C-alpha positions, 0 to 999 in steps of 0.5 A: 446451551453453552456447550452448543455455542462454544464451537460456533463462537470458536468457528466464527472467531477463526473465520474472522481471523482468517478473513483478516489474514486473507485481506491483510487487514493492516495493509488494507487499513493503511491504504484506507488511511491514505485514501481518506488523507487524499480526500481531506486534502481535496475537500473544502466541504467534506461529505461524511457519507462519502468518507465512509463509502471511500473507507469501506470501498477502499478496504473491499478493493484492497482486500480483494486484491490481497485475496486473489494474490494469495490464491495465485501464490498459495503453493509459493506461500507454503514455502516461506516461513512468513506466509506458510500459516496463512489460511490457504497454504495451511489448509484452513480455507479452501481456494473456492472459499477464498475465491468467493470472498475475493469476488464478493469484495471486488463487486462490493468495492466497485459498487461502493466506489461507483456510488461516490463517482465513476472515476473513483470506481474506475481507478479502484478497478484498475488497481485490482487489475494491475495488482492481480494480473500483472504484479503478482505473476511477475514477482517470480519472473523479474525484479521489475515486478516492484516497478509494476506493483508501484502503480496500483500501490500509488493509486490510494492517495490520489483516489481520495482526491478523485473521490471528492473532485471527480477529476484527475489533474495535476493535484492527484497526479502529484499525490500519485507520484509521492506514493509511487516513489516512496514504494521503492525504498519501502518494498526493497527494504522489506525485500532485503529483510526477507531475502532468503525467505523470498528466494525459497519461493522464487520471488525476485524482489530486489532490483539486482537480485541481491542484497548488495551495494547496487540495490542500496544505491537504488534505494537511496536514489528513489528516496531522494526522488521521493523527498523532491516530489513530496515538497513539490506542492511548496512550489506554484506548479501543483494547482490547488494542492499547495504546501506552506514553507514551514510544512515543507521544511518538516517534510524534508526533515522527515525525508532526511531521516529516512535517507539516513536509514537508507545510507545506513543500510548501504554501509551496514548491509544488515537485516536490522538496518533494512528493518529500521529503513522499513519502519522509517518509511512507514512513519514517513508516509503516514506523517507527511499525509497528516502534515499535508492535511493539517497544513491545509486546515490551518492555512 
């Protein structure tokens, strides 16, 4: 009996592992976290079922985007050390199977988000469209791909607010801008770290095409804008999305830490410096989302 079950269990375990890689589970979970943070920022009376639906719908949509992305980049992924062992380039999963998974996730994601409200489903669908049909094909053609990709990448934070309010206004607009500007130093630090690997596949991820001073300067420039926009809720111009002065000071402090690592990258121009900036950017976006929510609760 055990001999018969072992291959089945093993096959199921491998499928789960491949599914996690195809949908990029860590990235998807971080996106879901952003959406839920946006929801709690908007919510006066959170609805548990909506939070659950937002989490599942968000994961489905991000997972679908990543699956379509890997289908389109299957041959390019095979050229890079970082991605050559993914399910498609390694041959563990067929394109047909991946396409089926991507389509199912898209339909499920749209249906789940539509259950919350139509605007949430609309923005979720737009994010998949922009990521798959614009950002993905542009990656091998122009560094502007990162700019285009920043639009779908900035939707999750604002999506939570829209999920609760069923309204798009200044508040979700500011949430969108925060994550929009954040993505440039974040993804360019990754592009710097993986520059050689990306070049093997023909991806144009750095703004100047090189890990140089000009790229480092742009990273610093967008980091500064990110800090400014992140404390905008401390003014009186962001509607019902406001931030206490004490919370704003903490946010600025976190931003300055990230700026320090951006400046360090300009000086050192090393992979290690880029890695430090990347980790600091992940810490920044996670911590400020937590700070925003805590600040709302304790006020």
